[in-house]
C-alpha positions as CSV (number, residue, x, y, z in Angstrom):
1,M,14.5,-18.8,-3.0
2,S,17.4,-16.7,-1.6
3,D,16.9,-13.2,-0.1
4,E,18.8,-11.8,-3.1
5,A,16.5,-13.5,-5.5
6,L,13.4,-12.4,-3.5
7,F,14.9,-8.8,-3.6
8,E,15.3,-8.9,-7.4
9,K,11.8,-10.3,-7.7
10,G,10.2,-7.8,-5.4
11,L,11.9,-4.6,-6.5
12,P,10.0,-4.3,-9.8
13,I,6.7,-5.2,-8.1
14,R,7.3,-2.6,-5.5
15,R,8.1,0.0,-8.1
16,E,5.0,-0.8,-10.2
17,V,2.6,-0.6,-7.2
18,L,4.1,2.2,-5.2
19,G,5.7,4.2,-8.0
20,A,9.4,4.1,-9.0
21,E,10.0,7.7,-7.7
22,Y,8.9,6.8,-4.2
23,V,10.7,3.5,-4.1
24,D,13.9,4.7,-5.7
25,G,13.8,7.8,-3.4
26,S,13.5,5.5,-0.3
27,M,16.4,3.5,-1.5
28,A,18.6,6.4,-2.3
29,K,18.0,8.0,1.2
30,A,18.8,4.8,3.0
31,D,22.1,4.8,4.9
32,D,23.7,1.4,5.8
33,F,21.4,1.1,8.8
34,M,18.1,1.8,6.9
35,M,19.2,-0.2,3.9
36,A,18.8,-3.4,6.0
37,F,15.0,-2.5,6.2
38,Q,14.7,-1.6,2.6
39,R,16.2,-4.9,1.6
40,A,14.0,-6.8,4.1
41,T,10.7,-5.2,3.0
42,T,11.6,-5.5,-0.7
43,S,12.5,-9.2,-0.3
44,W,9.8,-10.3,2.1
45,A,6.8,-8.1,1.5
46,W,7.3,-7.5,-2.2
47,G,9.3,-10.6,-3.4
48,W,7.7,-13.2,-1.2
49,A,4.2,-12.0,-0.4
50,W,3.3,-9.8,-3.4
51,G,5.3,-12.1,-5.7
52,D,3.0,-15.0,-4.9
53,P,0.6,-15.3,-7.9
54,T,-2.2,-16.8,-5.8
55,L,-3.9,-13.4,-5.2
56,D,-4.0,-10.6,-7.8
57,R,-2.6,-7.2,-7.0
58,K,-6.0,-5.4,-6.6
59,T,-7.1,-8.0,-3.9
60,R,-3.7,-7.5,-2.2
61,S,-4.2,-3.8,-2.2
62,L,-7.6,-4.0,-0.7
63,I,-6.4,-6.4,2.0
64,N,-3.6,-4.0,2.8
65,L,-6.1,-1.2,3.3
66,A,-8.1,-3.2,5.7
67,M,-4.9,-4.3,7.7
68,L,-3.5,-0.8,7.8
69,T,-6.9,0.5,9.1
70,A,-6.7,-2.1,11.8
71,L,-3.2,-1.1,12.7
72,G,-4.0,2.6,12.7
73,K,-1.3,3.5,10.2
74,P,-2.8,6.4,8.1
75,A,0.6,7.5,6.6
76,E,1.2,4.0,5.2
77,L,-2.5,3.7,4.2
78,K,-2.1,6.8,2.1
79,L,0.7,5.2,0.2
80,H,-1.3,2.0,-0.4
81,V,-4.5,3.9,-1.5
82,K,-2.3,5.2,-4.3
83,G,-1.2,1.6,-4.9
84,A,-4.8,0.4,-4.9
85,L,-5.7,2.9,-7.6
86,T,-2.6,1.8,-9.6
87,N,-3.8,-1.8,-9.2
88,G,-7.2,-1.1,-10.6
89,A,-9.3,-0.7,-7.4
90,S,-12.2,1.7,-7.8
91,V,-13.1,4.4,-5.4
92,E,-16.2,2.3,-4.5
93,E,-14.1,-0.8,-3.7
94,I,-11.7,1.3,-1.6
95,K,-14.7,2.8,0.3
96,A,-16.3,-0.6,0.8
97,T,-13.0,-2.0,2.1
98,L,-12.7,0.9,4.6
99,L,-16.3,0.5,5.7
100,H,-15.8,-3.2,6.2
101,A,-12.6,-2.5,8.2
102,T,-14.5,0.1,10.3
103,A,-17.1,-2.4,11.3
104,Y,-14.4,-4.7,12.6
105,C,-11.8,-2.2,13.8
106,G,-14.1,0.6,15.2
107,I,-15.1,4.1,14.4
108,P,-11.8,5.9,15.4
109,A,-9.7,3.6,13.2
110,G,-12.1,3.9,10.4
111,L,-12.2,7.6,10.6
112,E,-8.5,7.9,10.5
113,A,-8.5,5.6,7.4
114,F,-11.3,7.5,5.7
115,K,-9.5,10.8,6.3
116,A,-6.2,9.5,4.9
117,A,-7.8,7.8,1.8
118,H,-9.9,10.9,1.1
119,A,-6.9,13.1,1.0
120,V,-5.2,10.8,-1.5
121,L,-8.3,10.4,-3.6
122,V,-8.9,14.1,-3.9
123,E,-5.2,14.7,-4.8
124,A,-5.5,12.0,-7.4
125,G,-8.6,13.5,-8.9
126,A,-10.5,10.3,-8.2
127,L,-13.3,12.1,-6.4
128,G,-14.0,14.9,-8.8
129,D,-15.4,18.0,-7.0
130,A,-15.1,16.6,-3.5
131,P,-14.8,19.3,-0.8
């Protein structure tokens, strides 16, 4: 499949998971230099990886949360917590994924991930009356 075909396959998936407002905003803000990245991530991550039907979207979201915990990327993790909720992951599944990642990645990485996820879950109203 060509990069253009992967881009066309990936763009709607990316919009559905991350939200059209976020994706379209990222594309609109991209100058020629940054558009190369937008096209690459949409084609490769979303068209090729997310476009493979072998794993469902919820599973992919939970895997992303674990990998982003391992990489120590809380800003990106926040975006993917929203995506995980969109893809049907429960708060308990998100928590279990972060705990599993903490066991393998260490307490500092887990703490960063939990803080990032907590902020998103509170904002989304998924935790009810959380402090």
